[in-house]
mmCIF file of the protein (N, C-alpha, C, O) and its ligand, coordinates in Angstrom:
data_MODEL
# 
_entry.id   MODEL 
# 
loop_
_entity.id 
_entity.type 
_entity.pdbx_number_of_molecules 
1 polymer     1 
2 non-polymer 1 
# 
_entity_poly.entity_id                      1 
_entity_poly.type                           'polypeptide(L)' 
_entity_poly.nstd_linkage                   no 
_entity_poly.nstd_monomer                   no 
_entity_poly.pdbx_seq_one_letter_code       MSFTDPAKNQPVTCPQCGSDVPQSPGRGRIKQFCNPSHGRSWRTRMRSAGWL 
_entity_poly.pdbx_seq_one_letter_code_can   MSFTDPAKNQPVTCPQCGSDVPQSPGRGRIKQFCNPSHGRSWRTRMRSAGWL 
_entity_poly.pdbx_strand_id                 A 
# 
loop_
_entity_poly_seq.entity_id 
_entity_poly_seq.num 
_entity_poly_seq.mon_id 
_entity_poly_seq.hetero 
1 1  MET n 
1 2  SER n 
1 3  PHE n 
1 4  THR n 
1 5  ASP n 
1 6  PRO n 
1 7  ALA n 
1 8  LYS n 
1 9  ASN n 
1 10 GLN n 
1 11 PRO n 
1 12 VAL n 
1 13 THR n 
1 14 CYS n 
1 15 PRO n 
1 16 GLN n 
1 17 CYS n 
1 18 GLY n 
1 19 SER n 
1 20 ASP n 
1 21 VAL n 
1 22 PRO n 
1 23 GLN n 
1 24 SER n 
1 25 PRO n 
1 26 GLY n 
1 27 ARG n 
1 28 GLY n 
1 29 ARG n 
1 30 ILE n 
1 31 LYS n 
1 32 GLN n 
1 33 PHE n 
1 34 CYS n 
1 35 ASN n 
1 36 PRO n 
1 37 SER n 
1 38 HIS n 
1 39 GLY n 
1 40 ARG n 
1 41 SER n 
1 42 TRP n 
1 43 ARG n 
1 44 THR n 
1 45 ARG n 
1 46 MET n 
1 47 ARG n 
1 48 SER n 
1 49 ALA n 
1 50 GLY n 
1 51 TRP n 
1 52 LEU n 
# 
loop_
_struct_asym.id 
_struct_asym.entity_id 
A 1 
B 2 
# 
loop_
_chem_comp.id 
_chem_comp.type 
_chem_comp.mon_nstd_flag 
ALA 'L-peptide linking' y 
ARG 'L-peptide linking' y 
ASN 'L-peptide linking' y 
ASP 'L-peptide linking' y 
CYS 'L-peptide linking' y 
GLN 'L-peptide linking' y 
GLY 'peptide linking'   y 
HIS 'L-peptide linking' y 
ILE 'L-peptide linking' y 
LEU 'L-peptide linking' y 
LYS 'L-peptide linking' y 
MET 'L-peptide linking' y 
PHE 'L-peptide linking' y 
PRO 'L-peptide linking' y 
SER 'L-peptide linking' y 
THR 'L-peptide linking' y 
TRP 'L-peptide linking' y 
VAL 'L-peptide linking' y 
ZN  non-polymer         . 
# 
_pdbx_entity_nonpoly.entity_id   2 
_pdbx_entity_nonpoly.name        ? 
_pdbx_entity_nonpoly.comp_id     ZN 
# 
_pdbx_nonpoly_scheme.asym_id         B 
_pdbx_nonpoly_scheme.entity_id       2 
_pdbx_nonpoly_scheme.mon_id          ZN 
_pdbx_nonpoly_scheme.ndb_seq_num     1 
_pdbx_nonpoly_scheme.pdb_seq_num     101 
_pdbx_nonpoly_scheme.auth_seq_num    101 
_pdbx_nonpoly_scheme.pdb_mon_id      ZN 
_pdbx_nonpoly_scheme.auth_mon_id     ZN 
_pdbx_nonpoly_scheme.pdb_strand_id   A 
_pdbx_nonpoly_scheme.pdb_ins_code    . 
# 
loop_
_atom_site.group_PDB 
_atom_site.id 
_atom_site.type_symbol 
_atom_site.label_atom_id 
_atom_site.label_alt_id 
_atom_site.label_comp_id 
_atom_site.label_asym_id 
_atom_site.label_entity_id 
_atom_site.label_seq_id 
_atom_site.pdbx_PDB_ins_code 
_atom_site.Cartn_x 
_atom_site.Cartn_y 
_atom_site.Cartn_z 
_atom_site.occupancy 
_atom_site.B_iso_or_equiv 
_atom_site.pdbx_formal_charge 
_atom_site.auth_seq_id 
_atom_site.auth_comp_id 
_atom_site.auth_asym_id 
_atom_site.auth_atom_id 
_atom_site.pdbx_PDB_model_num 
ATOM   1   N  N  . MET A 1 1  ? 0.849  -1.192 0.000  1.00 0.00 ? 1   MET A N  1 
ATOM   2   C  CA . MET A 1 1  ? 0.000  0.000  0.000  1.00 0.00 ? 1   MET A CA 1 
ATOM   3   C  C  . MET A 1 1  ? 0.875  1.228  0.000  1.00 0.00 ? 1   MET A C  1 
ATOM   4   O  O  . MET A 1 1  ? 1.694  1.427  0.897  1.00 0.00 ? 1   MET A O  1 
ATOM   5   N  N  . SER A 1 2  ? 0.696  2.043  -1.004 1.00 0.00 ? 2   SER A N  1 
ATOM   6   C  CA . SER A 1 2  ? 1.515  3.259  -1.059 1.00 0.00 ? 2   SER A CA 1 
ATOM   7   C  C  . SER A 1 2  ? 0.641  4.441  -1.415 1.00 0.00 ? 2   SER A C  1 
ATOM   8   O  O  . SER A 1 2  ? 0.195  4.572  -2.554 1.00 0.00 ? 2   SER A O  1 
ATOM   9   N  N  . PHE A 1 3  ? 0.406  5.271  -0.477 1.00 0.00 ? 3   PHE A N  1 
ATOM   10  C  CA . PHE A 1 3  ? -0.238 6.543  -0.803 1.00 0.00 ? 3   PHE A CA 1 
ATOM   11  C  C  . PHE A 1 3  ? 0.732  7.630  -0.405 1.00 0.00 ? 3   PHE A C  1 
ATOM   12  O  O  . PHE A 1 3  ? 1.456  7.522  0.585  1.00 0.00 ? 3   PHE A O  1 
ATOM   13  N  N  . THR A 1 4  ? 0.729  8.677  -1.200 1.00 0.00 ? 4   THR A N  1 
ATOM   14  C  CA . THR A 1 4  ? 1.724  9.719  -0.952 1.00 0.00 ? 4   THR A CA 1 
ATOM   15  C  C  . THR A 1 4  ? 1.109  10.844 -0.148 1.00 0.00 ? 4   THR A C  1 
ATOM   16  O  O  . THR A 1 4  ? -0.016 11.273 -0.406 1.00 0.00 ? 4   THR A O  1 
ATOM   17  N  N  . ASP A 1 5  ? 1.844  11.300 0.803  1.00 0.00 ? 5   ASP A N  1 
ATOM   18  C  CA . ASP A 1 5  ? 1.437  12.449 1.593  1.00 0.00 ? 5   ASP A CA 1 
ATOM   19  C  C  . ASP A 1 5  ? 2.022  13.690 0.922  1.00 0.00 ? 5   ASP A C  1 
ATOM   20  O  O  . ASP A 1 5  ? 3.243  13.842 0.873  1.00 0.00 ? 5   ASP A O  1 
ATOM   21  N  N  . PRO A 1 6  ? 1.171  14.579 0.405  1.00 0.00 ? 6   PRO A N  1 
ATOM   22  C  CA . PRO A 1 6  ? 1.684  15.748 -0.337 1.00 0.00 ? 6   PRO A CA 1 
ATOM   23  C  C  . PRO A 1 6  ? 2.639  16.601 0.485  1.00 0.00 ? 6   PRO A C  1 
ATOM   24  O  O  . PRO A 1 6  ? 3.591  17.174 -0.045 1.00 0.00 ? 6   PRO A O  1 
ATOM   25  N  N  . ALA A 1 7  ? 2.376  16.679 1.782  1.00 0.00 ? 7   ALA A N  1 
ATOM   26  C  CA . ALA A 1 7  ? 3.220  17.513 2.628  1.00 0.00 ? 7   ALA A CA 1 
ATOM   27  C  C  . ALA A 1 7  ? 4.646  16.982 2.690  1.00 0.00 ? 7   ALA A C  1 
ATOM   28  O  O  . ALA A 1 7  ? 5.595  17.748 2.858  1.00 0.00 ? 7   ALA A O  1 
ATOM   29  N  N  . LYS A 1 8  ? 4.792  15.674 2.553  1.00 0.00 ? 8   LYS A N  1 
ATOM   30  C  CA . LYS A 1 8  ? 6.129  15.097 2.640  1.00 0.00 ? 8   LYS A CA 1 
ATOM   31  C  C  . LYS A 1 8  ? 6.863  15.126 1.309  1.00 0.00 ? 8   LYS A C  1 
ATOM   32  O  O  . LYS A 1 8  ? 8.051  14.811 1.241  1.00 0.00 ? 8   LYS A O  1 
ATOM   33  N  N  . ASN A 1 9  ? 6.151  15.507 0.246  1.00 0.00 ? 9   ASN A N  1 
ATOM   34  C  CA . ASN A 1 9  ? 6.827  15.624 -1.042 1.00 0.00 ? 9   ASN A CA 1 
ATOM   35  C  C  . ASN A 1 9  ? 7.461  16.996 -1.229 1.00 0.00 ? 9   ASN A C  1 
ATOM   36  O  O  . ASN A 1 9  ? 8.241  17.209 -2.157 1.00 0.00 ? 9   ASN A O  1 
ATOM   37  N  N  . GLN A 1 10 ? 7.125  17.908 -0.353 1.00 0.00 ? 10  GLN A N  1 
ATOM   38  C  CA . GLN A 1 10 ? 7.721  19.231 -0.454 1.00 0.00 ? 10  GLN A CA 1 
ATOM   39  C  C  . GLN A 1 10 ? 9.148  19.181 0.090  1.00 0.00 ? 10  GLN A C  1 
ATOM   40  O  O  . GLN A 1 10 ? 9.412  18.524 1.097  1.00 0.00 ? 10  GLN A O  1 
ATOM   41  N  N  . PRO A 1 11 ? 10.064 19.877 -0.579 1.00 0.00 ? 11  PRO A N  1 
ATOM   42  C  CA . PRO A 1 11 ? 11.417 19.953 -0.026 1.00 0.00 ? 11  PRO A CA 1 
ATOM   43  C  C  . PRO A 1 11 ? 11.413 20.772 1.263  1.00 0.00 ? 11  PRO A C  1 
ATOM   44  O  O  . PRO A 1 11 ? 10.781 21.824 1.353  1.00 0.00 ? 11  PRO A O  1 
ATOM   45  N  N  . VAL A 1 12 ? 12.127 20.265 2.239  1.00 0.00 ? 12  VAL A N  1 
ATOM   46  C  CA . VAL A 1 12 ? 12.168 20.933 3.531  1.00 0.00 ? 12  VAL A CA 1 
ATOM   47  C  C  . VAL A 1 12 ? 13.585 21.429 3.784  1.00 0.00 ? 12  VAL A C  1 
ATOM   48  O  O  . VAL A 1 12 ? 14.559 20.703 3.586  1.00 0.00 ? 12  VAL A O  1 
ATOM   49  N  N  . THR A 1 13 ? 13.679 22.657 4.217  1.00 0.00 ? 13  THR A N  1 
ATOM   50  C  CA . THR A 1 13 ? 14.988 23.182 4.575  1.00 0.00 ? 13  THR A CA 1 
ATOM   51  C  C  . THR A 1 13 ? 15.018 23.510 6.061  1.00 0.00 ? 13  THR A C  1 
ATOM   52  O  O  . THR A 1 13 ? 14.049 24.016 6.626  1.00 0.00 ? 13  THR A O  1 
ATOM   53  N  N  . CYS A 1 14 ? 16.124 23.217 6.661  1.00 0.00 ? 14  CYS A N  1 
ATOM   54  C  CA . CYS A 1 14 ? 16.291 23.472 8.085  1.00 0.00 ? 14  CYS A CA 1 
ATOM   55  C  C  . CYS A 1 14 ? 16.307 24.978 8.330  1.00 0.00 ? 14  CYS A C  1 
ATOM   56  O  O  . CYS A 1 14 ? 17.138 25.676 7.748  1.00 0.00 ? 14  CYS A O  1 
ATOM   57  N  N  . PRO A 1 15 ? 15.415 25.503 9.175  1.00 0.00 ? 15  PRO A N  1 
ATOM   58  C  CA . PRO A 1 15 ? 15.384 26.942 9.430  1.00 0.00 ? 15  PRO A CA 1 
ATOM   59  C  C  . PRO A 1 15 ? 16.597 27.429 10.211 1.00 0.00 ? 15  PRO A C  1 
ATOM   60  O  O  . PRO A 1 15 ? 16.857 28.630 10.288 1.00 0.00 ? 15  PRO A O  1 
ATOM   61  N  N  . GLN A 1 16 ? 17.325 26.502 10.780 1.00 0.00 ? 16  GLN A N  1 
ATOM   62  C  CA . GLN A 1 16 ? 18.493 26.898 11.560 1.00 0.00 ? 16  GLN A CA 1 
ATOM   63  C  C  . GLN A 1 16 ? 19.711 27.113 10.673 1.00 0.00 ? 16  GLN A C  1 
ATOM   64  O  O  . GLN A 1 16 ? 20.459 28.071 10.869 1.00 0.00 ? 16  GLN A O  1 
ATOM   65  N  N  . CYS A 1 17 ? 19.917 26.230 9.695  1.00 0.00 ? 17  CYS A N  1 
ATOM   66  C  CA . CYS A 1 17 ? 21.132 26.324 8.879  1.00 0.00 ? 17  CYS A CA 1 
ATOM   67  C  C  . CYS A 1 17 ? 20.826 26.394 7.388  1.00 0.00 ? 17  CYS A C  1 
ATOM   68  O  O  . CYS A 1 17 ? 21.728 26.663 6.595  1.00 0.00 ? 17  CYS A O  1 
ATOM   69  N  N  . GLY A 1 18 ? 19.560 26.156 6.978  1.00 0.00 ? 18  GLY A N  1 
ATOM   70  C  CA . GLY A 1 18 ? 19.182 26.323 5.582  1.00 0.00 ? 18  GLY A CA 1 
ATOM   71  C  C  . GLY A 1 18 ? 19.524 25.157 4.687  1.00 0.00 ? 18  GLY A C  1 
ATOM   72  O  O  . GLY A 1 18 ? 19.365 25.253 3.470  1.00 0.00 ? 18  GLY A O  1 
ATOM   73  N  N  . SER A 1 19 ? 19.990 24.056 5.253  1.00 0.00 ? 19  SER A N  1 
ATOM   74  C  CA . SER A 1 19 ? 20.308 22.901 4.426  1.00 0.00 ? 19  SER A CA 1 
ATOM   75  C  C  . SER A 1 19 ? 19.076 22.021 4.240  1.00 0.00 ? 19  SER A C  1 
ATOM   76  O  O  . SER A 1 19 ? 18.119 22.098 5.011  1.00 0.00 ? 19  SER A O  1 
ATOM   77  N  N  . ASP A 1 20 ? 19.118 21.183 3.202  1.00 0.00 ? 20  ASP A N  1 
ATOM   78  C  CA . ASP A 1 20 ? 17.982 20.310 2.938  1.00 0.00 ? 20  ASP A CA 1 
ATOM   79  C  C  . ASP A 1 20 ? 17.827 19.271 4.046  1.00 0.00 ? 20  ASP A C  1 
ATOM   80  O  O  . ASP A 1 20 ? 18.807 18.747 4.576  1.00 0.00 ? 20  ASP A O  1 
ATOM   81  N  N  . VAL A 1 21 ? 16.585 18.993 4.374  1.00 0.00 ? 21  VAL A N  1 
ATOM   82  C  CA . VAL A 1 21 ? 16.298 17.973 5.379  1.00 0.00 ? 21  VAL A CA 1 
ATOM   83  C  C  . VAL A 1 21 ? 15.696 16.767 4.676  1.00 0.00 ? 21  VAL A C  1 
ATOM   84  O  O  . VAL A 1 21 ? 14.579 16.854 4.167  1.00 0.00 ? 21  VAL A O  1 
ATOM   85  N  N  . PRO A 1 22 ? 16.401 15.649 4.634  1.00 0.00 ? 22  PRO A N  1 
ATOM   86  C  CA . PRO A 1 22 ? 15.849 14.455 3.989  1.00 0.00 ? 22  PRO A CA 1 
ATOM   87  C  C  . PRO A 1 22 ? 14.675 13.911 4.775  1.00 0.00 ? 22  PRO A C  1 
ATOM   88  O  O  . PRO A 1 22 ? 14.740 13.754 5.995  1.00 0.00 ? 22  PRO A O  1 
ATOM   89  N  N  . GLN A 1 23 ? 13.592 13.624 4.049  1.00 0.00 ? 23  GLN A N  1 
ATOM   90  C  CA . GLN A 1 23 ? 12.405 13.084 4.710  1.00 0.00 ? 23  GLN A CA 1 
ATOM   91  C  C  . GLN A 1 23 ? 12.416 11.568 4.605  1.00 0.00 ? 23  GLN A C  1 
ATOM   92  O  O  . GLN A 1 23 ? 12.683 11.004 3.544  1.00 0.00 ? 23  GLN A O  1 
ATOM   93  N  N  . SER A 1 24 ? 12.126 10.934 5.700  1.00 0.00 ? 24  SER A N  1 
ATOM   94  C  CA . SER A 1 24 ? 12.012 9.480  5.662  1.00 0.00 ? 24  SER A CA 1 
ATOM   95  C  C  . SER A 1 24 ? 10.671 9.121  5.032  1.00 0.00 ? 24  SER A C  1 
ATOM   96  O  O  . SER A 1 24 ? 9.646  9.695  5.402  1.00 0.00 ? 24  SER A O  1 
ATOM   97  N  N  . PRO A 1 25 ? 10.661 8.179  4.085  1.00 0.00 ? 25  PRO A N  1 
ATOM   98  C  CA . PRO A 1 25 ? 9.407  7.798  3.423  1.00 0.00 ? 25  PRO A CA 1 
ATOM   99  C  C  . PRO A 1 25 ? 8.452  7.123  4.386  1.00 0.00 ? 25  PRO A C  1 
ATOM   100 O  O  . PRO A 1 25 ? 8.850  6.588  5.420  1.00 0.00 ? 25  PRO A O  1 
ATOM   101 N  N  . GLY A 1 26 ? 7.190  7.163  4.021  1.00 0.00 ? 26  GLY A N  1 
ATOM   102 C  CA . GLY A 1 26 ? 6.186  6.546  4.883  1.00 0.00 ? 26  GLY A CA 1 
ATOM   103 C  C  . GLY A 1 26 ? 5.492  7.586  5.737  1.00 0.00 ? 26  GLY A C  1 
ATOM   104 O  O  . GLY A 1 26 ? 5.688  8.792  5.584  1.00 0.00 ? 26  GLY A O  1 
ATOM   105 N  N  . ARG A 1 27 ? 4.671  7.076  6.641  1.00 0.00 ? 27  ARG A N  1 
ATOM   106 C  CA . ARG A 1 27 ? 3.900  7.983  7.464  1.00 0.00 ? 27  ARG A CA 1 
ATOM   107 C  C  . ARG A 1 27 ? 4.730  8.491  8.633  1.00 0.00 ? 27  ARG A C  1 
ATOM   108 O  O  . ARG A 1 27 ? 5.771  7.930  8.973  1.00 0.00 ? 27  ARG A O  1 
ATOM   109 N  N  . GLY A 1 28 ? 4.252  9.544  9.224  1.00 0.00 ? 28  GLY A N  1 
ATOM   110 C  CA . GLY A 1 28 ? 4.972  10.139 10.340 1.00 0.00 ? 28  GLY A CA 1 
ATOM   111 C  C  . GLY A 1 28 ? 5.008  11.631 10.173 1.00 0.00 ? 28  GLY A C  1 
ATOM   112 O  O  . GLY A 1 28 ? 4.632  12.167 9.131  1.00 0.00 ? 28  GLY A O  1 
ATOM   113 N  N  . ARG A 1 29 ? 5.462  12.292 11.202 1.00 0.00 ? 29  ARG A N  1 
ATOM   114 C  CA . ARG A 1 29 ? 5.492  13.740 11.104 1.00 0.00 ? 29  ARG A CA 1 
ATOM   115 C  C  . ARG A 1 29 ? 6.679  14.199 10.273 1.00 0.00 ? 29  ARG A C  1 
ATOM   116 O  O  . ARG A 1 29 ? 7.696  13.514 10.169 1.00 0.00 ? 29  ARG A O  1 
ATOM   117 N  N  . ILE A 1 30 ? 6.520  15.373 9.687  1.00 0.00 ? 30  ILE A N  1 
ATOM   118 C  CA . ILE A 1 30 ? 7.553  15.924 8.830  1.00 0.00 ? 30  ILE A CA 1 
ATOM   119 C  C  . ILE A 1 30 ? 8.727  16.396 9.680  1.00 0.00 ? 30  ILE A C  1 
ATOM   120 O  O  . ILE A 1 30 ? 8.559  17.077 10.692 1.00 0.00 ? 30  ILE A O  1 
ATOM   121 N  N  . LYS A 1 31 ? 9.924  16.011 9.233  1.00 0.00 ? 31  LYS A N  1 
ATOM   122 C  CA . LYS A 1 31 ? 11.095 16.529 9.920  1.00 0.00 ? 31  LYS A CA 1 
ATOM   123 C  C  . LYS A 1 31 ? 11.381 17.937 9.418  1.00 0.00 ? 31  LYS A C  1 
ATOM   124 O  O  . LYS A 1 31 ? 11.381 18.177 8.210  1.00 0.00 ? 31  LYS A O  1 
ATOM   125 N  N  . GLN A 1 32 ? 11.620 18.851 10.315 1.00 0.00 ? 32  GLN A N  1 
ATOM   126 C  CA . GLN A 1 32 ? 11.834 20.237 9.936  1.00 0.00 ? 32  GLN A CA 1 
ATOM   127 C  C  . GLN A 1 32 ? 13.280 20.670 10.100 1.00 0.00 ? 32  GLN A C  1 
ATOM   128 O  O  . GLN A 1 32 ? 13.694 21.681 9.532  1.00 0.00 ? 32  GLN A O  1 
ATOM   129 N  N  . PHE A 1 33 ? 14.052 19.913 10.870 1.00 0.00 ? 33  PHE A N  1 
ATOM   130 C  CA . PHE A 1 33 ? 15.433 20.292 11.129 1.00 0.00 ? 33  PHE A CA 1 
ATOM   131 C  C  . PHE A 1 33 ? 16.357 19.165 10.712 1.00 0.00 ? 33  PHE A C  1 
ATOM   132 O  O  . PHE A 1 33 ? 15.990 17.992 10.780 1.00 0.00 ? 33  PHE A O  1 
ATOM   133 N  N  . CYS A 1 34 ? 17.573 19.527 10.277 1.00 0.00 ? 34  CYS A N  1 
ATOM   134 C  CA . CYS A 1 34 ? 18.502 18.506 9.804  1.00 0.00 ? 34  CYS A CA 1 
ATOM   135 C  C  . CYS A 1 34 ? 19.007 17.644 10.941 1.00 0.00 ? 34  CYS A C  1 
ATOM   136 O  O  . CYS A 1 34 ? 19.384 16.493 10.719 1.00 0.00 ? 34  CYS A O  1 
ATOM   137 N  N  . ASN A 1 35 ? 19.024 18.170 12.148 1.00 0.00 ? 35  ASN A N  1 
ATOM   138 C  CA . ASN A 1 35 ? 19.324 17.331 13.303 1.00 0.00 ? 35  ASN A CA 1 
ATOM   139 C  C  . ASN A 1 35 ? 18.673 17.934 14.541 1.00 0.00 ? 35  ASN A C  1 
ATOM   140 O  O  . ASN A 1 35 ? 18.378 19.129 14.559 1.00 0.00 ? 35  ASN A O  1 
ATOM   141 N  N  . PRO A 1 36 ? 18.443 17.129 15.574 1.00 0.00 ? 36  PRO A N  1 
ATOM   142 C  CA . PRO A 1 36 ? 17.679 17.588 16.744 1.00 0.00 ? 36  PRO A CA 1 
ATOM   143 C  C  . PRO A 1 36 ? 18.295 18.801 17.422 1.00 0.00 ? 36  PRO A C  1 
ATOM   144 O  O  . PRO A 1 36 ? 17.569 19.635 17.963 1.00 0.00 ? 36  PRO A O  1 
ATOM   145 N  N  . SER A 1 37 ? 19.607 18.918 17.405 1.00 0.00 ? 37  SER A N  1 
ATOM   146 C  CA . SER A 1 37 ? 20.234 20.051 18.093 1.00 0.00 ? 37  SER A CA 1 
ATOM   147 C  C  . SER A 1 37 ? 19.889 21.362 17.406 1.00 0.00 ? 37  SER A C  1 
ATOM   148 O  O  . SER A 1 37 ? 19.777 22.397 18.063 1.00 0.00 ? 37  SER A O  1 
ATOM   149 N  N  . HIS A 1 38 ? 19.720 21.329 16.086 1.00 0.00 ? 38  HIS A N  1 
ATOM   150 C  CA . HIS A 1 38 ? 19.307 22.543 15.376 1.00 0.00 ? 38  HIS A CA 1 
ATOM   151 C  C  . HIS A 1 38 ? 17.888 22.923 15.756 1.00 0.00 ? 38  HIS A C  1 
ATOM   152 O  O  . HIS A 1 38 ? 17.591 24.106 15.924 1.00 0.00 ? 38  HIS A O  1 
ATOM   153 N  N  . GLY A 1 39 ? 17.008 21.946 15.895 1.00 0.00 ? 39  GLY A N  1 
ATOM   154 C  CA . GLY A 1 39 ? 15.637 22.223 16.326 1.00 0.00 ? 39  GLY A CA 1 
ATOM   155 C  C  . GLY A 1 39 ? 15.622 22.824 17.715 1.00 0.00 ? 39  GLY A C  1 
ATOM   156 O  O  . GLY A 1 39 ? 14.848 23.736 18.004 1.00 0.00 ? 39  GLY A O  1 
ATOM   157 N  N  . ARG A 1 40 ? 16.493 22.298 18.578 1.00 0.00 ? 40  ARG A N  1 
ATOM   158 C  CA . ARG A 1 40 ? 16.520 22.791 19.952 1.00 0.00 ? 40  ARG A CA 1 
ATOM   159 C  C  . ARG A 1 40 ? 17.025 24.237 19.994 1.00 0.00 ? 40  ARG A C  1 
ATOM   160 O  O  . ARG A 1 40 ? 16.442 25.082 20.673 1.00 0.00 ? 40  ARG A O  1 
ATOM   161 N  N  . SER A 1 41 ? 18.089 24.510 19.282 1.00 0.00 ? 41  SER A N  1 
ATOM   162 C  CA . SER A 1 41 ? 18.644 25.869 19.300 1.00 0.00 ? 41  SER A CA 1 
ATOM   163 C  C  . SER A 1 41 ? 17.708 26.847 18.616 1.00 0.00 ? 41  SER A C  1 
ATOM   164 O  O  . SER A 1 41 ? 17.648 28.016 18.997 1.00 0.00 ? 41  SER A O  1 
ATOM   165 N  N  . TRP A 1 42 ? 16.970 26.381 17.602 1.00 0.00 ? 42  TRP A N  1 
ATOM   166 C  CA . TRP A 1 42 ? 16.019 27.253 16.921 1.00 0.00 ? 42  TRP A CA 1 
ATOM   167 C  C  . TRP A 1 42 ? 14.883 27.628 17.861 1.00 0.00 ? 42  TRP A C  1 
ATOM   168 O  O  . TRP A 1 42 ? 14.480 28.789 17.932 1.00 0.00 ? 42  TRP A O  1 
ATOM   169 N  N  . ARG A 1 43 ? 14.368 26.631 18.586 1.00 0.00 ? 43  ARG A N  1 
ATOM   170 C  CA . ARG A 1 43 ? 13.287 26.924 19.532 1.00 0.00 ? 43  ARG A CA 1 
ATOM   171 C  C  . ARG A 1 43 ? 13.763 27.854 20.642 1.00 0.00 ? 43  ARG A C  1 
ATOM   172 O  O  . ARG A 1 43 ? 13.022 28.726 21.095 1.00 0.00 ? 43  ARG A O  1 
ATOM   173 N  N  . THR A 1 44 ? 15.007 27.659 21.076 1.00 0.00 ? 44  THR A N  1 
ATOM   174 C  CA . THR A 1 44 ? 15.561 28.537 22.113 1.00 0.00 ? 44  THR A CA 1 
ATOM   175 C  C  . THR A 1 44 ? 15.641 29.964 21.594 1.00 0.00 ? 44  THR A C  1 
ATOM   176 O  O  . THR A 1 44 ? 15.362 30.916 22.322 1.00 0.00 ? 44  THR A O  1 
ATOM   177 N  N  . ARG A 1 45 ? 16.022 30.105 20.335 1.00 0.00 ? 45  ARG A N  1 
ATOM   178 C  CA . ARG A 1 45 ? 16.115 31.437 19.747 1.00 0.00 ? 45  ARG A CA 1 
ATOM   179 C  C  . ARG A 1 45 ? 14.736 32.084 19.633 1.00 0.00 ? 45  ARG A C  1 
ATOM   180 O  O  . ARG A 1 45 ? 14.571 33.270 19.918 1.00 0.00 ? 45  ARG A O  1 
ATOM   181 N  N  . MET A 1 46 ? 13.740 31.285 19.208 1.00 0.00 ? 46  MET A N  1 
ATOM   182 C  CA . MET A 1 46 ? 12.380 31.817 19.090 1.00 0.00 ? 46  MET A CA 1 
ATOM   183 C  C  . MET A 1 46 ? 11.853 32.259 20.444 1.00 0.00 ? 46  MET A C  1 
ATOM   184 O  O  . MET A 1 46 ? 11.180 33.283 20.567 1.00 0.00 ? 46  MET A O  1 
ATOM   185 N  N  . ARG A 1 47 ? 12.175 31.459 21.465 1.00 0.00 ? 47  ARG A N  1 
ATOM   186 C  CA . ARG A 1 47 ? 11.685 31.801 22.802 1.00 0.00 ? 47  ARG A CA 1 
ATOM   187 C  C  . ARG A 1 47 ? 12.362 33.091 23.293 1.00 0.00 ? 47  ARG A C  1 
ATOM   188 O  O  . ARG A 1 47 ? 11.712 33.945 23.896 1.00 0.00 ? 47  ARG A O  1 
ATOM   189 N  N  . SER A 1 48 ? 13.638 33.223 23.038 1.00 0.00 ? 48  SER A N  1 
ATOM   190 C  CA . SER A 1 48 ? 14.354 34.412 23.484 1.00 0.00 ? 48  SER A CA 1 
ATOM   191 C  C  . SER A 1 48 ? 13.890 35.652 22.719 1.00 0.00 ? 48  SER A C  1 
ATOM   192 O  O  . SER A 1 48 ? 14.028 36.778 23.197 1.00 0.00 ? 48  SER A O  1 
ATOM   193 N  N  . ALA A 1 49 ? 13.331 35.424 21.507 1.00 0.00 ? 49  ALA A N  1 
ATOM   194 C  CA . ALA A 1 49 ? 12.816 36.550 20.718 1.00 0.00 ? 49  ALA A CA 1 
ATOM   195 C  C  . ALA A 1 49 ? 11.388 36.909 21.119 1.00 0.00 ? 49  ALA A C  1 
ATOM   196 O  O  . ALA A 1 49 ? 10.821 37.878 20.615 1.00 0.00 ? 49  ALA A O  1 
ATOM   197 N  N  . GLY A 1 50 ? 10.816 36.132 22.020 1.00 0.00 ? 50  GLY A N  1 
ATOM   198 C  CA . GLY A 1 50 ? 9.483  36.442 22.530 1.00 0.00 ? 50  GLY A CA 1 
ATOM   199 C  C  . GLY A 1 50 ? 8.350  35.777 21.783 1.00 0.00 ? 50  GLY A C  1 
ATOM   200 O  O  . GLY A 1 50 ? 7.193  36.175 21.919 1.00 0.00 ? 50  GLY A O  1 
ATOM   201 N  N  . TRP A 1 51 ? 8.685  34.731 20.967 1.00 0.00 ? 51  TRP A N  1 
ATOM   202 C  CA . TRP A 1 51 ? 7.631  34.061 20.206 1.00 0.00 ? 51  TRP A CA 1 
ATOM   203 C  C  . TRP A 1 51 ? 6.866  33.070 21.061 1.00 0.00 ? 51  TRP A C  1 
ATOM   204 O  O  . TRP A 1 51 ? 5.706  32.775 20.771 1.00 0.00 ? 51  TRP A O  1 
ATOM   205 N  N  . LEU A 1 52 ? 7.485  32.553 22.099 1.00 0.00 ? 52  LEU A N  1 
ATOM   206 C  CA . LEU A 1 52 ? 6.795  31.546 22.897 1.00 0.00 ? 52  LEU A CA 1 
ATOM   207 C  C  . LEU A 1 52 ? 6.600  32.028 24.321 1.00 0.00 ? 52  LEU A C  1 
ATOM   208 O  O  . LEU A 1 52 ? 6.034  31.308 25.144 1.00 0.00 ? 52  LEU A O  1 
HETATM 209 ZN ZN . ZN  B 2 .  ? 20.244 22.468 10.373 1.00 0.00 2 101 ZN  A ZN 1 
# 
């Protein structure tokens, strides 16, 4: 069974460093960061900027 999730076909770039984030095929949430530490530092930056 193969159905494609349109959201996962979009190229994703890491907002922390701007590099491409490879998506693992299949179901699951979209990866937004190239590695977890970039996601963590990005969220820390957003929080310090008053977004959260
Ligand atoms: Zn990154």
